[in-house]
C-alpha positions in Angstrom: -20.6 -5.4 -12.0 -17.3 -4.1 -12.8 -14.2 -6.7 -12.4 -12.0 -5.9 -9.4 -8.4 -4.9 -10.5 -5.5 -7.1 -9.1 -3.7 -5.9 -6.2 0.1 -6.3 -6.7 1.7 -7.2 -3.4 5.1 -8.6 -2.1 4.7 -12.2 -0.2 5.9 -10.3 3.1 2.9 -7.5 2.6 0.3 -10.3 2.0 1.5 -11.8 5.0 1.2 -8.6 6.9 -2.2 -8.1 5.7 -3.5 -11.5 6.6 -1.9 -11.0 10.1 -3.9 -7.7 10.5 -7.2 -9.4 9.4 -7.0 -12.1 11.9 -6.0 -9.5 14.6 -9.2 -7.3 13.4 -11.5 -10.1 13.6 -10.2 -12.0 16.5 -9.2 -9.3 18.9 -10.8 -5.8 17.9 -14.2 -7.2 17.0 -15.0 -8.7 20.4 -13.5 -5.8 22.5 -15.8 -3.5 20.4 -18.5 -5.7 21.1 -17.7 -5.7 24.6 -17.7 -1.8 24.7 -21.0 -1.6 23.0 -22.5 -4.1 25.5 -21.3 -2.2 28.3 -22.4 1.3 26.7 -25.9 -0.4 26.1 -26.1 -1.2 30.0 -25.9 2.3 30.8 -29.5 3.1 29.7 -30.8 5.6 27.2 -28.6 5.5 24.1 -29.6 9.1 22.3 -27.3 10.7 24.6 -24.7 7.8 25.5 -21.4 9.3 24.1 -19.6 5.7 24.9 -22.0 4.2 22.6 -21.8 6.5 19.8 -18.0 6.1 20.0 -18.0 2.4 20.2 -20.6 2.2 17.0 -18.2 4.6 15.1 -15.1 2.3 16.0 -17.0 -0.6 15.1 -17.9 0.8 11.7 -13.9 1.8 11.1 -12.8 -1.7 12.1 -15.7 -3.3 9.8 -14.7 -0.9 6.9 -11.0 -2.1 7.4 -11.8 -5.7 7.5 -13.8 -5.5 4.1 -10.8 -3.4 2.6 -8.4 -6.0 3.8 -10.5 -9.0 2.5 -10.9 -7.4 -0.8 -7.1 -6.8 -1.1 -6.3 -10.3 -0.2 -9.0 -11.8 -2.5 -7.5 -9.9 -5.5 -3.7 -10.2 -4.4 -1.1 -11.0 -6.9 2.2 -11.6 -5.3 5.5 -10.9 -7.1 8.7 -12.6 -6.2 11.6 -10.4 -4.9 13.2 -10.0 -8.7 16.8 -11.1 -9.0 16.8 -10.0 -12.8 18.8 -6.9 -12.5 18.5 -6.4 -16.7 15.6 -4.4 -16.6 13.2 -2.5 -14.1 10.3 -4.8 -12.8 8.0 -4.5 -9.8 10.2 -5.8 -6.6 13.4 -4.3 -8.1 15.0 -1.6 -6.2 16.3 1.2 -8.6 19.4 3.7 -8.0 18.3 6.9 -10.3 20.5 10.0 -10.8 17.8 13.0 -10.9 19.6 15.6 -13.3 17.5 18.7 -12.3 18.7 18.4 -8.3 22.0 16.6 -9.0 21.3 13.7 -6.5 21.0 10.0 -6.5 17.7 8.6 -5.4 17.0 4.8 -4.7 13.5 3.4 -4.9 11.7 0.0 -4.9 9.2 -0.6 -7.1 6.0 -2.1 -5.3 2.2 -2.7 -5.9 0.1 0.7 -5.2 -1.4 -1.0 -1.6 2.5 -1.2 -0.6 3.7 2.3 -1.6 5.1 4.7 0.9 7.2 7.2 -0.8 8.8 8.4 2.3 10.4 4.9 2.7 11.3 4.8 -0.8 8.6 2.4 -1.8 6.9 3.7 -5.0 4.0 2.5 -6.6 4.3 0.9 -10.3 1.4 3.1 -11.1 3.0 6.2 -10.0 4.4 8.6 -12.7 8.0 7.6 -11.7 7.4 3.6 -11.5 5.4 3.6 -14.6 8.2 5.3 -16.3 11.1 3.2 -14.7 9.2 -0.2 -15.6 10.9 -1.9 -18.4 13.8 0.3 -18.8 17.5 -0.7 -18.4 20.8 0.5 -16.7 21.9 3.7 -18.4 18.7 4.7 -20.0 17.7 7.9 -19.6 14.0 8.2 -18.4 11.5 11.4 -18.9 8.8 11.5 -16.3 5.5 13.7 -16.6 4.6 14.5 -13.0 1.9 17.0 -11.7 4.8 19.7 -11.4 6.2 19.2 -14.8 9.1 16.8 -16.4 11.7 15.3 -14.5 14.7 13.7 -16.0 16.4 10.4 -14.6 19.4 8.2 -15.4 19.1 4.5 -14.1 22.1 3.9 -12.6 21.7 0.7 -11.1 19.0 -2.2 -10.8 18.9 -4.3 -7.9 
């Protein structure tokens, strides 16, 4: 059996997952169980669309519960990093993109929490990985699927 990799999360995101798990177990499970019970009462299950839909919904919820429980079980939280000397998980980084002549701000988070459209990039993404451990003023080369990009770290918060 392979060892599960730790899941890096902020304390806020861990709490969000715990709240979601509570909701799924105490609200969604009973709702779906009731849907299944009602659909069964209609008789023949072989042609019962309500029953099929409820069973599919049950599978999706149970799958999400298992995923969230696994993430919580393997969670390693990080403190919002007050060290602005070098980039770590939890830091917000202002970088200058030389190719497009623009400044970008990213917060380095764990993979589970990443959302590039909101400026949250994973510590395991090409950009996140390249920024980790670097200092203000460093020029960073990032190997991306679209080729190399070059950034200068302007500020670490």
